[in-house]
N, C-alpha and C positions, 0 to 999 in steps of 0.2 A: 329033922325039926324043920318046922313051917316059920316065919318069919312073915311080921308085915309093917310096912312104914306107913301111917299115913300123914301125906304131905300138904295137901289142902282138904277142906271140908269135905270138898265135893271127890275127891280122888283117892287113891289110896294102890300103894305097890307091894306086892307080895311075891316071895320067891320060898322055893323049897330047896333045904340043904340037907347034907346027908352030914355037916360036922356042926357040932354046936357053933364053935368057935369060926366056922365060914359065917354062918346067919349072922354072928356080931359084927365080923368085920364089915358085910355086907350093909347092915344096917347103920353101923357106923359113916358108912362113907355117904349113905343116904342123907346122913341127918345133917352132916360137915356140907354138903353140896347143898341144903335148902337152906343152911344156916348163913353160909355165904353166898346166898341169892348165885350159884351157877346149877342148879337143878334143871332139868327141863324132862318135862314131863316124858316116857317113852310115847305114848300117843299124841303128844304134841314134837315129836321129832320129825316126824314125816310130813307134816304140812309145809309146802312150797314158800320158800321166805316171801316174797311178793302177796300171798295171801296175809300170811303174819304181820307184814309189815303196812298193810293195808288194814288191817283190823285197829293196829296199833295205833295210826296217824288220825283213826275217826274217834278213837276213846282218848285221845288229847287235847286238851283245851287249849289248844294253841290262839293266840291273835291270829287276824288275816292274813297278817302279813309274813309274819312264823310258817304258819301253815302250808303258804303258798311256797317259801323259800325250805319247807320240810318235801314237801310233792316234788318240787324242782331236784333237790339233790338226792331223792333216793331215782327218781328216772334218770336223769343223767350219769350217775355213779354205782348206785347198787344194783339197780333192775337189770342192766346190761350184764352183769356179772353174775347175780346169784338169783336173779328172775323167777326160774323153775326149782334151782336146788331144795334140797328139803332141810329144814333146820338144822336138824340133827348131821345132815354131811358138810356142814360150817364150821368150820375149827378156827380156833383163836391167832393160828399162824395165817390162815385164808384173809383173816381183814387185816393182819396186820402187814400183809404182804402188798 
């Protein structure tokens, strides 16, 4: 059985399963992660943290003082640890520690 989950208008993820129940479980997991905001597109999981953070920072409508503070926090705290790590390789426990 082949199942397909349309996550966003521009992306879709599909997989092939031998059993229907396995396909339904996968689809349920993907749907849950999308609804809860935890979904990470597998293609974007390989993007380095710094590249993603800079794209995110550029897209935020911050006041100049906030933009400066965000840039400083990223440069001083986040980049030294995660600059070159892929997004998919950063786990919640890494961030909490």
